[in-house]
CHARMM internal coordinates of N, CA and C (Angstrom, degrees):
IC EDIT
DIST 1 N 1 CA 1.4509
DIST 1 CA 1 C 1.5330
ANGL 1 N 1 CA 1 C 107.96
DIST 1 C 2 N 1.3016
ANGL 1 CA 1 C 2 N 115.83
DIHE 1 N 1 CA 1 C 2 N 135.68
DIST 2 N 2 CA 1.4606
ANGL 1 C 2 N 2 CA 121.39
DIHE 1 CA 1 C 2 N 2 CA -179.85
DIST 2 CA 2 C 1.5349
ANGL 2 N 2 CA 2 C 109.84
DIHE 1 C 2 N 2 CA 2 C -73.71
DIST 2 C 3 N 1.3305
ANGL 2 CA 2 C 3 N 116.45
DIHE 2 N 2 CA 2 C 3 N 154.99
DIST 3 N 3 CA 1.4714
ANGL 2 C 3 N 3 CA 119.42
DIHE 2 CA 2 C 3 N 3 CA -177.66
DIST 3 CA 3 C 1.5292
ANGL 3 N 3 CA 3 C 114.07
DIHE 2 C 3 N 3 CA 3 C -55.32
DIST 3 C 4 N 1.3245
ANGL 3 CA 3 C 4 N 118.17
DIHE 3 N 3 CA 3 C 4 N -42.42
DIST 4 N 4 CA 1.4599
ANGL 3 C 4 N 4 CA 118.87
DIHE 3 CA 3 C 4 N 4 CA -179.32
DIST 4 CA 4 C 1.5265
ANGL 4 N 4 CA 4 C 111.31
DIHE 3 C 4 N 4 CA 4 C -67.69
DIST 4 C 5 N 1.3297
ANGL 4 CA 4 C 5 N 116.45
DIHE 4 N 4 CA 4 C 5 N -31.71
DIST 5 N 5 CA 1.4561
ANGL 4 C 5 N 5 CA 120.01
DIHE 4 CA 4 C 5 N 5 CA 177.35
DIST 5 CA 5 C 1.5314
ANGL 5 N 5 CA 5 C 110.89
DIHE 4 C 5 N 5 CA 5 C -68.35
DIST 5 C 6 N 1.3082
ANGL 5 CA 5 C 6 N 115.43
DIHE 5 N 5 CA 5 C 6 N -38.81
DIST 6 N 6 CA 1.4649
ANGL 5 C 6 N 6 CA 120.09
DIHE 5 CA 5 C 6 N 6 CA 176.49
DIST 6 CA 6 C 1.5254
ANGL 6 N 6 CA 6 C 110.63
DIHE 5 C 6 N 6 CA 6 C -63.77
DIST 6 C 7 N 1.3325
ANGL 6 CA 6 C 7 N 117.25
DIHE 6 N 6 CA 6 C 7 N -38.87
DIST 7 N 7 CA 1.4660
ANGL 6 C 7 N 7 CA 120.66
DIHE 6 CA 6 C 7 N 7 CA 178.20
DIST 7 CA 7 C 1.5206
ANGL 7 N 7 CA 7 C 111.18
DIHE 6 C 7 N 7 CA 7 C -65.00
DIST 7 C 8 N 1.3261
ANGL 7 CA 7 C 8 N 117.13
DIHE 7 N 7 CA 7 C 8 N -41.02
DIST 8 N 8 CA 1.4658
ANGL 7 C 8 N 8 CA 120.75
DIHE 7 CA 7 C 8 N 8 CA 178.16
DIST 8 CA 8 C 1.5220
ANGL 8 N 8 CA 8 C 109.89
DIHE 7 C 8 N 8 CA 8 C -64.04
DIST 8 C 9 N 1.3277
ANGL 8 CA 8 C 9 N 116.38
DIHE 8 N 8 CA 8 C 9 N -43.40
DIST 9 N 9 CA 1.4667
ANGL 8 C 9 N 9 CA 120.80
DIHE 8 CA 8 C 9 N 9 CA 178.81
DIST 9 CA 9 C 1.5269
ANGL 9 N 9 CA 9 C 110.53
DIHE 8 C 9 N 9 CA 9 C -60.51
DIST 9 C 10 N 1.3338
ANGL 9 CA 9 C 10 N 117.31
DIHE 9 N 9 CA 9 C 10 N -46.94
DIST 10 N 10 CA 1.4683
ANGL 9 C 10 N 10 CA 120.99
DIHE 9 CA 9 C 10 N 10 CA 179.41
DIST 10 CA 10 C 1.5257
ANGL 10 N 10 CA 10 C 111.21
DIHE 9 C 10 N 10 CA 10 C -63.70
DIST 10 C 11 N 1.3202
ANGL 10 CA 10 C 11 N 116.45
DIHE 10 N 10 CA 10 C 11 N -40.62
DIST 11 N 11 CA 1.4629
ANGL 10 C 11 N 11 CA 120.26
DIHE 10 CA 10 C 11 N 11 CA 178.49
DIST 11 CA 11 C 1.5221
ANGL 11 N 11 CA 11 C 110.82
DIHE 10 C 11 N 11 CA 11 C -61.32
DIST 11 C 12 N 1.3291
ANGL 11 CA 11 C 12 N 116.36
DIHE 11 N 11 CA 11 C 12 N -42.06
DIST 12 N 12 CA 1.4595
ANGL 11 C 12 N 12 CA 120.36
DIHE 11 CA 11 C 12 N 12 CA 179.79
DIST 12 CA 12 C 1.5211
ANGL 12 N 12 CA 12 C 111.15
DIHE 11 C 12 N 12 CA 12 C -65.38
DIST 12 C 13 N 1.3156
ANGL 12 CA 12 C 13 N 117.09
DIHE 12 N 12 CA 12 C 13 N -41.05
DIST 13 N 13 CA 1.4656
ANGL 12 C 13 N 13 CA 120.39
DIHE 12 CA 12 C 13 N 13 CA 179.14
DIST 13 CA 13 C 1.5325
ANGL 13 N 13 CA 13 C 111.35
DIHE 12 C 13 N 13 CA 13 C -64.38
DIST 13 C 14 N 1.3207
ANGL 13 CA 13 C 14 N 116.43
DIHE 13 N 13 CA 13 C 14 N -42.06
DIST 14 N 14 CA 1.4613
ANGL 13 C 14 N 14 CA 120.44
DIHE 13 CA 13 C 14 N 14 CA 177.43
DIST 14 CA 14 C 1.5248
ANGL 14 N 14 CA 14 C 111.19
DIHE 13 C 14 N 14 CA 14 C -64.87
DIST 14 C 15 N 1.3176
ANGL 14 CA 14 C 15 N 116.21
DIHE 14 N 14 CA 14 C 15 N -41.86
DIST 15 N 15 CA 1.4573
ANGL 14 C 15 N 15 CA 120.36
DIHE 14 CA 14 C 15 N 15 CA 179.17
DIST 15 CA 15 C 1.5248
ANGL 15 N 15 CA 15 C 110.53
DIHE 14 C 15 N 15 CA 15 C -64.38
DIST 15 C 16 N 1.3246
ANGL 15 CA 15 C 16 N 117.11
DIHE 15 N 15 CA 15 C 16 N -42.09
DIST 16 N 16 CA 1.4715
ANGL 15 C 16 N 16 CA 120.59
DIHE 15 CA 15 C 16 N 16 CA 179.06
DIST 16 CA 16 C 1.5235
ANGL 16 N 16 CA 16 C 110.31
DIHE 15 C 16 N 16 CA 16 C -61.01
DIST 16 C 17 N 1.3200
ANGL 16 CA 16 C 17 N 117.11
DIHE 16 N 16 CA 16 C 17 N -39.28
DIST 17 N 17 CA 1.4642
ANGL 16 C 17 N 17 CA 120.89
DIHE 16 CA 16 C 17 N 17 CA 177.23
DIST 17 CA 17 C 1.5322
ANGL 17 N 17 CA 17 C 110.48
DIHE 16 C 17 N 17 CA 17 C -62.01
DIST 17 C 18 N 1.3134
ANGL 17 CA 17 C 18 N 116.92
DIHE 17 N 17 CA 17 C 18 N -43.10
DIST 18 N 18 CA 1.4680
ANGL 17 C 18 N 18 CA 121.08
DIHE 17 CA 17 C 18 N 18 CA 178.91
DIST 18 CA 18 C 1.5331
ANGL 18 N 18 CA 18 C 110.83
DIHE 17 C 18 N 18 CA 18 C -65.93
DIST 18 C 19 N 1.3196
ANGL 18 CA 18 C 19 N 116.54
DIHE 18 N 18 CA 18 C 19 N -38.96
DIST 19 N 19 CA 1.4663
ANGL 18 C 19 N 19 CA 120.49
DIHE 18 CA 18 C 19 N 19 CA 177.37
DIST 19 CA 19 C 1.5234
ANGL 19 N 19 CA 19 C 110.12
DIHE 18 C 19 N 19 CA 19 C -61.72
DIST 19 C 20 N 1.3203
ANGL 19 CA 19 C 20 N 115.95
DIHE 19 N 19 CA 19 C 20 N -45.59
DIST 20 N 20 CA 1.4689
ANGL 19 C 20 N 20 CA 120.39
DIHE 19 CA 19 C 20 N 20 CA 179.92
DIST 20 CA 20 C 1.5275
ANGL 20 N 20 CA 20 C 111.12
DIHE 19 C 20 N 20 CA 20 C -61.22
DIST 20 C 21 N 1.3301
ANGL 20 CA 20 C 21 N 116.21
DIHE 20 N 20 CA 20 C 21 N -42.64
DIST 21 N 21 CA 1.4632
ANGL 20 C 21 N 21 CA 120.33
DIHE 20 CA 20 C 21 N 21 CA -179.19
DIST 21 CA 21 C 1.5300
ANGL 21 N 21 CA 21 C 111.69
DIHE 20 C 21 N 21 CA 21 C -67.38
DIST 21 C 22 N 1.3197
ANGL 21 CA 21 C 22 N 116.71
DIHE 21 N 21 CA 21 C 22 N -42.13
DIST 22 N 22 CA 1.4594
ANGL 21 C 22 N 22 CA 119.34
DIHE 21 CA 21 C 22 N 22 CA 179.01
DIST 22 CA 22 C 1.5252
ANGL 22 N 22 CA 22 C 110.77
DIHE 21 C 22 N 22 CA 22 C -67.47
DIST 22 C 23 N 1.3168
ANGL 22 CA 22 C 23 N 117.14
DIHE 22 N 22 CA 22 C 23 N -38.34
DIST 23 N 23 CA 1.4624
ANGL 22 C 23 N 23 CA 121.01
DIHE 22 CA 22 C 23 N 23 CA 176.98
DIST 23 CA 23 C 1.5268
ANGL 23 N 23 CA 23 C 110.32
DIHE 22 C 23 N 23 CA 23 C -60.89
DIST 23 C 24 N 1.3202
ANGL 23 CA 23 C 24 N 116.85
DIHE 23 N 23 CA 23 C 24 N -43.92
DIST 24 N 24 CA 1.4637
ANGL 23 C 24 N 24 CA 120.46
DIHE 23 CA 23 C 24 N 24 CA 178.16
DIST 24 CA 24 C 1.5302
ANGL 24 N 24 CA 24 C 110.65
DIHE 23 C 24 N 24 CA 24 C -64.78
DIST 24 C 25 N 1.3266
ANGL 24 CA 24 C 25 N 116.38
DIHE 24 N 24 CA 24 C 25 N -40.80
DIST 25 N 25 CA 1.4632
ANGL 24 C 25 N 25 CA 120.51
DIHE 24 CA 24 C 25 N 25 CA 179.98
DIST 25 CA 25 C 1.5262
ANGL 25 N 25 CA 25 C 110.94
DIHE 24 C 25 N 25 CA 25 C -61.97
DIST 25 C 26 N 1.3173
ANGL 25 CA 25 C 26 N 117.06
DIHE 25 N 25 CA 25 C 26 N -37.03
DIST 26 N 26 CA 1.4695
ANGL 25 C 26 N 26 CA 120.43
DIHE 25 CA 25 C 26 N 26 CA -179.06
DIST 26 CA 26 C 1.5249
ANGL 26 N 26 CA 26 C 111.96
DIHE 25 C 26 N 26 CA 26 C -65.51
DIST 26 C 27 N 1.3230
ANGL 26 CA 26 C 27 N 117.40
DIHE 26 N 26 CA 26 C 27 N -15.20
DIST 27 N 27 CA 1.4585
ANGL 26 C 27 N 27 CA 121.32
DIHE 26 CA 26 C 27 N 27 CA -179.43
DIST 27 CA 27 C 1.5281
ANGL 27 N 27 CA 27 C 112.83
DIHE 26 C 27 N 27 CA 27 C -103.43
DIST 27 C 28 N 1.3393
ANGL 27 CA 27 C 28 N 117.21
DIHE 27 N 27 CA 27 C 28 N 14.23
DIST 28 N 28 CA 1.4645
ANGL 27 C 28 N 28 CA 118.79
DIHE 27 CA 27 C 28 N 28 CA -178.55
DIST 28 CA 28 C 1.5329
ANGL 28 N 28 CA 28 C 110.90
DIHE 27 C 28 N 28 CA 28 C -111.20
DIST 28 C 29 N 1.3193
ANGL 28 CA 28 C 29 N 114.96
DIHE 28 N 28 CA 28 C 29 N 168.33
DIST 29 N 29 CA 1.4615
ANGL 28 C 29 N 29 CA 121.30
DIHE 28 CA 28 C 29 N 29 CA -177.33
DIST 29 CA 29 C 1.5286
ANGL 29 N 29 CA 29 C 112.66
DIHE 28 C 29 N 29 CA 29 C -64.08
DIST 29 C 30 N 1.3231
ANGL 29 CA 29 C 30 N 117.14
DIHE 29 N 29 CA 29 C 30 N -34.50
DIST 30 N 30 CA 1.4653
ANGL 29 C 30 N 30 CA 119.58
DIHE 29 CA 29 C 30 N 30 CA -179.44
DIST 30 CA 30 C 1.5280
ANGL 30 N 30 CA 30 C 109.96
DIHE 29 C 30 N 30 CA 30 C -60.09
DIST 30 C 31 N 1.3220
ANGL 30 CA 30 C 31 N 116.23
DIHE 30 N 30 CA 30 C 31 N -43.93
DIST 31 N 31 CA 1.4673
ANGL 30 C 31 N 31 CA 119.89
DIHE 30 CA 30 C 31 N 31 CA 179.53
DIST 31 CA 31 C 1.5201
ANGL 31 N 31 CA 31 C 110.63
DIHE 30 C 31 N 31 CA 31 C -60.91
DIST 31 C 32 N 1.3226
ANGL 31 CA 31 C 32 N 115.87
DIHE 31 N 31 CA 31 C 32 N -43.46
DIST 32 N 32 CA 1.4670
ANGL 31 C 32 N 32 CA 119.81
DIHE 31 CA 31 C 32 N 32 CA -179.10
DIST 32 CA 32 C 1.5276
ANGL 32 N 32 CA 32 C 112.05
DIHE 31 C 32 N 32 CA 32 C -65.86
DIST 32 C 33 N 1.3234
ANGL 32 CA 32 C 33 N 117.00
DIHE 32 N 32 CA 32 C 33 N -21.70
DIST 33 N 33 CA 1.4667
ANGL 32 C 33 N 33 CA 120.30
DIHE 32 CA 32 C 33 N 33 CA 179.81
DIST 33 CA 33 C 1.5254
ANGL 33 N 33 CA 33 C 112.59
DIHE 32 C 33 N 33 CA 33 C -84.74
DIST 33 C 34 N 1.3287
ANGL 33 CA 33 C 34 N 117.44
DIHE 33 N 33 CA 33 C 34 N -10.27
DIST 34 N 34 CA 1.4608
ANGL 33 C 34 N 34 CA 121.11
DIHE 33 CA 33 C 34 N 34 CA -179.99
DIST 34 CA 34 C 1.5277
ANGL 34 N 34 CA 34 C 110.77
DIHE 33 C 34 N 34 CA 34 C -72.65
DIST 34 C 35 N 1.3046
ANGL 34 CA 34 C 35 N 114.71
DIHE 34 N 34 CA 34 C 35 N 156.68
DIST 35 N 35 CA 1.4668
ANGL 34 C 35 N 35 CA 120.40
DIHE 34 CA 34 C 35 N 35 CA 173.71
DIST 35 CA 35 C 1.5256
ANGL 35 N 35 CA 35 C 108.42
DIHE 34 C 35 N 35 CA 35 C -57.59
DIST 35 C 36 N 1.2987
ANGL 35 CA 35 C 36 N 116.43
DIHE 35 N 35 CA 35 C 36 N 144.66
DIST 36 N 36 CA 1.4687
ANGL 35 C 36 N 36 CA 121.38
DIHE 35 CA 35 C 36 N 36 CA -176.19
DIST 36 CA 36 C 1.5317
ANGL 36 N 36 CA 36 C 112.17
DIHE 35 C 36 N 36 CA 36 C -57.63
DIST 36 C 37 N 1.3259
ANGL 36 CA 36 C 37 N 116.16
DIHE 36 N 36 CA 36 C 37 N -34.78
DIST 37 N 37 CA 1.4717
ANGL 36 C 37 N 37 CA 118.96
DIHE 36 CA 36 C 37 N 37 CA 179.13
DIST 37 CA 37 C 1.5299
ANGL 37 N 37 CA 37 C 110.52
DIHE 36 C 37 N 37 CA 37 C -67.00
DIST 37 C 38 N 1.3254
ANGL 37 CA 37 C 38 N 117.41
DIHE 37 N 37 CA 37 C 38 N -38.61
DIST 38 N 38 CA 1.4624
ANGL 37 C 38 N 38 CA 120.48
DIHE 37 CA 37 C 38 N 38 CA 177.22
DIST 38 CA 38 C 1.5313
ANGL 38 N 38 CA 38 C 110.98
DIHE 37 C 38 N 38 CA 38 C -66.37
DIST 38 C 39 N 1.3287
ANGL 38 CA 38 C 39 N 116.66
DIHE 38 N 38 CA 38 C 39 N -37.18
DIST 39 N 39 CA 1.4597
ANGL 38 C 39 N 39 CA 120.09
DIHE 38 CA 38 C 39 N 39 CA 174.98
DIST 39 CA 39 C 1.5299
ANGL 39 N 39 CA 39 C 110.16
DIHE 38 C 39 N 39 CA 39 C -61.34
DIST 39 C 40 N 1.3214
ANGL 39 CA 39 C 40 N 116.02
DIHE 39 N 39 CA 39 C 40 N -42.47
DIST 40 N 40 CA 1.4646
ANGL 39 C 40 N 40 CA 120.96
DIHE 39 CA 39 C 40 N 40 CA 178.98
DIST 40 CA 40 C 1.5253
ANGL 40 N 40 CA 40 C 110.71
DIHE 39 C 40 N 40 CA 40 C -61.90
DIST 40 C 41 N 1.3338
ANGL 40 CA 40 C 41 N 116.61
DIHE 40 N 40 CA 40 C 41 N -42.98
DIST 41 N 41 CA 1.4599
ANGL 40 C 41 N 41 CA 120.22
DIHE 40 CA 40 C 41 N 41 CA 179.71
DIST 41 CA 41 C 1.5244
ANGL 41 N 41 CA 41 C 111.87
DIHE 40 C 41 N 41 CA 41 C -63.70
DIST 41 C 42 N 1.3133
ANGL 41 CA 41 C 42 N 116.94
DIHE 41 N 41 CA 41 C 42 N -39.72
DIST 42 N 42 CA 1.4625
ANGL 41 C 42 N 42 CA 119.86
DIHE 41 CA 41 C 42 N 42 CA 177.42
DIST 42 CA 42 C 1.5273
ANGL 42 N 42 CA 42 C 111.49
DIHE 41 C 42 N 42 CA 42 C -66.11
DIST 42 C 43 N 1.3108
ANGL 42 CA 42 C 43 N 116.41
DIHE 42 N 42 CA 42 C 43 N -37.29
DIST 43 N 43 CA 1.4722
ANGL 42 C 43 N 43 CA 119.91
DIHE 42 CA 42 C 43 N 43 CA 176.19
DIST 43 CA 43 C 1.5202
ANGL 43 N 43 CA 43 C 110.73
DIHE 42 C 43 N 43 CA 43 C -63.85
DIST 43 C 44 N 1.3084
ANGL 43 CA 43 C 44 N 115.70
DIHE 43 N 43 CA 43 C 44 N -41.54
DIST 44 N 44 CA 1.4646
ANGL 43 C 44 N 44 CA 120.21
DIHE 43 CA 43 C 44 N 44 CA 178.86
DIST 44 CA 44 C 1.5230
ANGL 44 N 44 CA 44 C 110.29
DIHE 43 C 44 N 44 CA 44 C -66.16
DIST 44 C 45 N 1.3178
ANGL 44 CA 44 C 45 N 116.40
DIHE 44 N 44 CA 44 C 45 N -41.54
DIST 45 N 45 CA 1.4624
ANGL 44 C 45 N 45 CA 120.53
DIHE 44 CA 44 C 45 N 45 CA 177.39
DIST 45 CA 45 C 1.5233
ANGL 45 N 45 CA 45 C 110.70
DIHE 44 C 45 N 45 CA 45 C -59.17
DIST 45 C 46 N 1.3263
ANGL 45 CA 45 C 46 N 116.52
DIHE 45 N 45 CA 45 C 46 N -44.58
DIST 46 N 46 CA 1.4608
ANGL 45 C 46 N 46 CA 120.78
DIHE 45 CA 45 C 46 N 46 CA 179.45
DIST 46 CA 46 C 1.5228
ANGL 46 N 46 CA 46 C 111.17
DIHE 45 C 46 N 46 CA 46 C -63.08
DIST 46 C 47 N 1.3094
ANGL 46 CA 46 C 47 N 116.44
DIHE 46 N 46 CA 46 C 47 N -39.20
DIST 47 N 47 CA 1.4680
ANGL 46 C 47 N 47 CA 120.18
DIHE 46 CA 46 C 47 N 47 CA 178.85
DIST 47 CA 47 C 1.5337
ANGL 47 N 47 CA 47 C 110.79
DIHE 46 C 47 N 47 CA 47 C -60.94
DIST 47 C 48 N 1.3292
ANGL 47 CA 47 C 48 N 115.99
DIHE 47 N 47 CA 47 C 48 N -44.86
DIST 48 N 48 CA 1.4689
ANGL 47 C 48 N 48 CA 119.77
DIHE 47 CA 47 C 48 N 48 CA 179.13
DIST 48 CA 48 C 1.5271
ANGL 48 N 48 CA 48 C 111.68
DIHE 47 C 48 N 48 CA 48 C -67.56
DIST 48 C 49 N 1.3028
ANGL 48 CA 48 C 49 N 116.35
DIHE 48 N 48 CA 48 C 49 N -38.41
DIST 49 N 49 CA 1.4607
ANGL 48 C 49 N 49 CA 119.77
DIHE 48 CA 48 C 49 N 49 CA 177.84
DIST 49 CA 49 C 1.5223
ANGL 49 N 49 CA 49 C 110.73
DIHE 48 C 49 N 49 CA 49 C -62.38
DIST 49 C 50 N 1.3288
ANGL 49 CA 49 C 50 N 117.09
DIHE 49 N 49 CA 49 C 50 N -41.18
DIST 50 N 50 CA 1.4685
ANGL 49 C 50 N 50 CA 120.48
DIHE 49 CA 49 C 50 N 50 CA 177.80
DIST 50 CA 50 C 1.5196
ANGL 50 N 50 CA 50 C 111.40
DIHE 49 C 50 N 50 CA 50 C -64.72
DIST 50 C 51 N 1.3144
ANGL 50 CA 50 C 51 N 116.94
DIHE 50 N 50 CA 50 C 51 N -39.54
DIST 51 N 51 CA 1.4639
ANGL 50 C 51 N 51 CA 119.72
DIHE 50 CA 50 C 51 N 51 CA 177.77
DIST 51 CA 51 C 1.5231
ANGL 51 N 51 CA 51 C 110.77
DIHE 50 C 51 N 51 CA 51 C -64.31
DIST 51 C 52 N 1.3159
ANGL 51 CA 51 C 52 N 115.85
DIHE 51 N 51 CA 51 C 52 N -43.80
DIST 52 N 52 CA 1.4626
ANGL 51 C 52 N 52 CA 121.16
DIHE 51 CA 51 C 52 N 52 CA 178.49
DIST 52 CA 52 C 1.5274
ANGL 52 N 52 CA 52 C 110.26
DIHE 51 C 52 N 52 CA 52 C -61.94
DIST 52 C 53 N 1.3232
ANGL 52 CA 52 C 53 N 116.55
DIHE 52 N 52 CA 52 C 53 N -41.08
DIST 53 N 53 CA 1.4531
ANGL 52 C 53 N 53 CA 120.82
DIHE 52 CA 52 C 53 N 53 CA 178.11
DIST 53 CA 53 C 1.5331
ANGL 53 N 53 CA 53 C 111.15
DIHE 52 C 53 N 53 CA 53 C -60.61
DIST 53 C 54 N 1.3164
ANGL 53 CA 53 C 54 N 116.70
DIHE 53 N 53 CA 53 C 54 N -41.05
DIST 54 N 54 CA 1.4732
ANGL 53 C 54 N 54 CA 119.86
DIHE 53 CA 53 C 54 N 54 CA 178.41
DIST 54 CA 54 C 1.5241
ANGL 54 N 54 CA 54 C 111.26
DIHE 53 C 54 N 54 CA 54 C -62.64
DIST 54 C 55 N 1.3101
ANGL 54 CA 54 C 55 N 117.02
DIHE 54 N 54 CA 54 C 55 N -38.28
DIST 55 N 55 CA 1.4656
ANGL 54 C 55 N 55 CA 120.69
DIHE 54 CA 54 C 55 N 55 CA 178.06
DIST 55 CA 55 C 1.5256
ANGL 55 N 55 CA 55 C 110.23
DIHE 54 C 55 N 55 CA 55 C -64.02
DIST 55 C 56 N 1.3196
ANGL 55 CA 55 C 56 N 116.41
DIHE 55 N 55 CA 55 C 56 N -45.26
DIST 56 N 56 CA 1.4705
ANGL 55 C 56 N 56 CA 119.61
DIHE 55 CA 55 C 56 N 56 CA 179.12
DIST 56 CA 56 C 1.5270
ANGL 56 N 56 CA 56 C 110.92
DIHE 55 C 56 N 56 CA 56 C -62.62
DIST 56 C 57 N 1.3176
ANGL 56 CA 56 C 57 N 117.31
DIHE 56 N 56 CA 56 C 57 N -41.91
DIST 57 N 57 CA 1.4688
ANGL 56 C 57 N 57 CA 120.34
DIHE 56 CA 56 C 57 N 57 CA 178.38
DIST 57 CA 57 C 1.5344
ANGL 57 N 57 CA 57 C 111.10
DIHE 56 C 57 N 57 CA 57 C -62.93
DIST 57 C 58 N 1.3096
ANGL 57 CA 57 C 58 N 116.23
DIHE 57 N 57 CA 57 C 58 N -40.15
DIST 58 N 58 CA 1.4636
ANGL 57 C 58 N 58 CA 119.74
DIHE 57 CA 57 C 58 N 58 CA 178.54
DIST 58 CA 58 C 1.5252
ANGL 58 N 58 CA 58 C 111.21
DIHE 57 C 58 N 58 CA 58 C -65.33
DIST 58 C 59 N 1.3275
ANGL 58 CA 58 C 59 N 116.23
DIHE 58 N 58 CA 58 C 59 N -40.03
DIST 59 N 59 CA 1.4571
ANGL 58 C 59 N 59 CA 119.43
DIHE 58 CA 58 C 59 N 59 CA 176.31
DIST 59 CA 59 C 1.5158
ANGL 59 N 59 CA 59 C 110.80
DIHE 58 C 59 N 59 CA 59 C -62.09
DIST 59 C 60 N 1.3137
ANGL 59 CA 59 C 60 N 116.68
DIHE 59 N 59 CA 59 C 60 N -41.42
DIST 60 N 60 CA 1.4565
ANGL 59 C 60 N 60 CA 120.39
DIHE 59 CA 59 C 60 N 60 CA -179.01
DIST 60 CA 60 C 1.5292
ANGL 60 N 60 CA 60 C 111.38
DIHE 59 C 60 N 60 CA 60 C -65.72
DIST 60 C 61 N 1.3058
ANGL 60 CA 60 C 61 N 117.36
DIHE 60 N 60 CA 60 C 61 N -35.03
DIST 61 N 61 CA 1.4724
ANGL 60 C 61 N 61 CA 120.30
DIHE 60 CA 60 C 61 N 61 CA 176.82
DIST 61 CA 61 C 1.5199
ANGL 61 N 61 CA 61 C 110.80
DIHE 60 C 61 N 61 CA 61 C -60.77
DIST 61 C 62 N 1.3114
ANGL 61 CA 61 C 62 N 116.40
DIHE 61 N 61 CA 61 C 62 N -33.87
DIST 62 N 62 CA 1.4557
ANGL 61 C 62 N 62 CA 120.36
DIHE 61 CA 61 C 62 N 62 CA -177.35
DIST 62 CA 62 C 1.5278
ANGL 62 N 62 CA 62 C 112.96
DIHE 61 C 62 N 62 CA 62 C -78.68
DIST 62 C 63 N 1.3220
ANGL 62 CA 62 C 63 N 117.84
DIHE 62 N 62 CA 62 C 63 N -7.16
DIST 63 N 63 CA 1.4640
ANGL 62 C 63 N 63 CA 120.98
DIHE 62 CA 62 C 63 N 63 CA 178.88
DIST 63 CA 63 C 1.5243
ANGL 63 N 63 CA 63 C 111.35
DIHE 62 C 63 N 63 CA 63 C -69.01
DIST 63 C 64 N 1.3189
ANGL 63 CA 63 C 64 N 117.05
DIHE 63 N 63 CA 63 C 64 N -24.24
DIST 64 N 64 CA 1.4653
ANGL 63 C 64 N 64 CA 119.41
DIHE 63 CA 63 C 64 N 64 CA -176.07
DIST 64 CA 64 C 1.5140
ANGL 64 N 64 CA 64 C 112.21
DIHE 63 C 64 N 64 CA 64 C -90.61
END
COOR INIT
IC SEED 1 N 1 CA 1 C
IC BUILD
């Protein structure tokens, strides 16, 4: 695997970890206690993170 491909792979793994953590956070009491606008912003952040993750996965598919 080329160095840039390894960086993309590592970036995707780190992003997936952050997605998992934010998804779990959205299901806890602390999240529900946040102002509704902050909840909306976190939902939007998660949406963008998922889109970014799909792009990284698509790039990785093209490595082969």
